[in-house]
Structure formats: C-alpha cells, structure tokens
N, C-alpha and C positions, 0 to 999 in steps of 0.2 A: 681438705681434711674431712669435710662434712660427708663426702661420698664414702670415705673409708669408715667413718664413724657409723654410718647407716649400715654398711656391709657387716661390720662386727655385731651391731645390734641384731640384725636379722639372722645372721648365721649362728650366733651363739646365745641369742636371747639375753643380751646385756642391756643395762640401762645406759643412757648417754654418757653420764659421768665416768662410769667404769670403762666404756669403750675409749673415751678420750684419754684416760689415764694409761691404758694399754698402749695406745698410739704414741703418747708422749714418752713412755718408757722405752719403746722400741726406737723411736727417733733419737733419743739421747744415747742409747747404746750404739746405734749406727754412726752417729756424728762423732762419738769418741774414737771411732776406729778409722775414720777417713781424715785426710789432711784438711786443715782448716779451710782452704780455698774450695773444697768440695762440699762442705757442710750445708751450704745454701741449696745445693742440688738435692740433698736429702729432703730438705723442707719442701722444695718444689714438687718432688715426686710424691710426697705424702699429701700434698695439697691438690694432687691430680693434674698438675701442670705438665705440659709436654717437655721432656728433656731431649732435645734433638742431638744428633751426632756431632754437631759443631760446638756443643757446650764444653768449654775448657779443653779444647784440642781433642775431642773424641771421648773424653771421660764421661760426658753426659750420656752417650749411648750405652756405656757399660753400666752406669748406675741406673739408667732408664730401664734396661733389660732386667735388672734385679727387682724392680718394683712392678713389672708388668705381670699380668695374669699368665 
C-alpha cells in the first residue's frame, strides 16, 4: 500500500494520512462488492502484491487486471 500512498501523494499533492484514508475508503468499497473469499485479493492488489491467474480459479487475474495501470 505504501507504493499507492506515494503515488497519490505525488499525483494529487496529498499528505500521507489523507492518501491512506482515500485508499482505505476505496478498499472498503471494493470489498463490500466482492464475495468474502475474494476480499483478500483486494488487499493484496492494494499492497502491490502480484495476483496471478491461478488465484481462486482465475478470479485473481480478473481482479489483478482491475488494479493494473
């Protein structure tokens, strides 16, 4: 998540706390809309972890593509 925090800080001239609050709000929003067994993948994506195509029977690649540039 630190990488995403830095990106928000640089792109929008935000302080660290504000950037983290934005990310936490978006993460909560996304996790409310996916099945419980996929919520961990949202956290992984936001933390910059690779979500490979084998994650949860291919759902990882779908979520992974959502969070890629």
